[in-house]
N, C-alpha and C positions, 0 to 999 in steps of 0.2 A: 504494500499500500504506499502511495506517494506521501511524503511529508507535506503538510499544509502550510501555506503562507497567508496570513490575513492582510488584506490591502484595503485601506479606507479610500473612498473616492476612486475606485478602480474601474469604473464603467466607461471612462472616456479619457482622452488626452494622455498625459504622462502616466496616469494610473493604469489605463488600459494597456499601454506598452509594457509596463512593469508586470502586469498580470500575464501577458503573452510571453514575456521573457521567462517568467517563473515557470510557466507551463513547459516551455522549451528546455528549461534546466532540469525538468523532472519533478518539479513540485506540483502540488494541487493548489491553485489560487482560490482563496475564499474572499469575495469582494463584498464590502458593505458600501452602498451608494443609494441615493434617492432616485437615480436614473438606472436604466437598463431593465431588462425583463427578469423578474424573480425566477430563481431556479438556475440550474447549470452553474452553480458556484456563486451566484449573486443574491445577496440578502438586501431587500429594499428597506431603507431607513433614512430619515433626515438626521444626519449626524450633528446638526446644530441643536438638536433636542436631546437633553440628558436622558430621559426615559426611553426614547426610541433607540438611542445608542446602546443603553444597557440591555434592552431586549434583543437587539441584533447581535451583540457580543455573546449573550447567553445562547442564542440559536447557533452561532458559529462554533461554540465550544461543546455542543451536544455530541459532535463527532469525536471528541477527545481533545487533549491539550494541543495547543498550537505554539510552536517555539520560534517562529519567524514572523515579524510584524513590520509592515511598512505604513507609517503614519503619513499618508499622502494627501488626504483631503484638506482643502483650504479655500479661502475666499479672499478676494481683493476688491475693495471699493475705493478706487483712486480719487484723490482730490487734495487741494491745498489744506493746510492745517486749519484755516478759518472755517472750512466747510466739512471737516471730519466731525461726525457726531458721536455722542456717547453710545447711540444705538450701533453705529459702525464698530465702535470699540468692543461693545458687548458681543456682537456677532463674531468679530475677529478672534477674540479671546476664546469664545466657546468652541468655534469650529477648528481654529488653528492650534490651540493649546489645550483646552480642556479635553477635547476628544482624544488627543494623543496621550494625555496622562491617563484618562479613563481606560483606554484600550490596553495600554502597557500594564497598568495595575491588574487588569482582569486576566491577562495572559501570564503574569509573573509567577503565580504558584506552579503552573505547569513547567515553566522554564526552570525554576529552581529545582523542582523534583528531577527533571532531566539533566540538571547541571549543564545546560546548554541553552543559549538563546541568542537571537539576532534581532536588534531593533534598529530601524532606519527611519529617521525623521526627515521629511521633505521640507527643507527650509527654502532659501532663495538668496541670490546675490544681493537682493534688496536689503538683507540684514546688515549689510555694510553701509547702507545709506542710499536712498533714491528719492528724488523729488516726487511729491504727490503720493507718498506711501507711508504716512505716519503710523497708522494702525498696522498695516501689512508688514512694514519693516520691523516694528516692535514685536509682533507675534512670531515672525519668522526667526528673528534673533533669539526669541524665547525658546524656540525649538532647538536651536543650537545649544543654548545654555542647559536645557533639560538633558540633552544627550550627554553632555560633559559630566553633569552630576550623576546620571544613571551609570555611566561608565565607571565612575569611582565607587559607587555603592554596590554594583552588581558584578564587577569583574571576578570576584572570588567564586561566583556561582557559574562561571563559564559563559556569562552573558555579555555581549558587546552592545554598545549603543553608539551610533554615529549619525551624522546629518549630511545631507546633500543639498548644495545650493545651486540650483539651475540658473543659468543666464537666460538670454532670449531663446526660447524654444518654440519652434513652429508647430503649434497646435491649431485646432479649429478656432479656438478663442482668439489666438494671436492673429490668425488670418483675417478674422472679422474686424479686428481693431486696427490692423495694419495691412491695407490692400497691397497686393503684389505690385512692385515697381513704383509705388508711391514714393515721393521724396523722403517722407518720414521713415518708411521701411528701408530704403537705401541707406539712409543715415545710420540706422541701427546696425545694419550689416557692415558698413564701413568702420564702425567703432569696435567690431570684433576682430581681434588679431588674426584669427584663422579665416576671416572674410566669408563667413557663412553663418546662417542661423543654426542653432542646435536642433536636433530632432528628439522626439520622445524616446526613440531607441537609444540615443546617446545617454540619456539619463538612466534608462532601464539597464544598460550595460554596467553603469556604476553601482546601481542597486544590487545587481547580480553578484558583483564582487563582494560587497559588504555582507550579503546574506550567506555567502559560502562558508561552510564549516572550516575551510582552510584559512579564513581571514580572522582567526581568533586573536591575533596579536595587534589588530587594528581596532582601536576603540577610543571614544571621546573625540573623534575628529570631525571636521567639517570639510567635505570634499566639494569644491566648486566646479561644476560642469558648465563652463561658461565660455569656452573658446579663448580663454586668456584675458577676458575683460576685467577680472578682479586682480590681475597682477599689479602689485604695488598698493592696492586699495586697502588690504588688511592691515598694513602698517601705517596707514595715513593718520 
């Protein structure tokens, strides 16, 4: 029986690519998302809701412990500081941070019993600072901080915790906001040292590495999958 991986927000975009890569790697992905057709490994739930999240995790664990977790779900509501609302903050904290903590806590007993676990938090290069992203940057930076704390607390149990910080990734959402060949899209590409946008598969490849049993000496790290955009930014 294939080992299972829980992926939040895995019905589209980066999450879907992660689920497909997990399947190719021999795992059985279990996706919690408000989108997608229930069944075939997808559990429908609004992860911004505490109770729905708890019920979905309970359903996922009926098949037994899960020792690999990708905290991928997230939300962004861009805008200048003056326009960011407390409702935006509440939603960002709930979906980007609370959900990750809730899922990790729920899977932790099984990981400790197995003396093995892999946790990957999907952060963002925006954690280093990005205009119009007060709430998003704060919560994505929080995911990096959580991973570092969990690495320290859980390492003795064979559990690693890391974060991935994607740069500009060409998803359906990105394409809707940035039309092909528009000046804005060209400017984004020209700012990337490798001169292209990332793909969901680029991010999934990094997730695959961190989920691997052979990656047990890598923990508490933030891996930026950004085409080189963050070079120099971390030390600024």
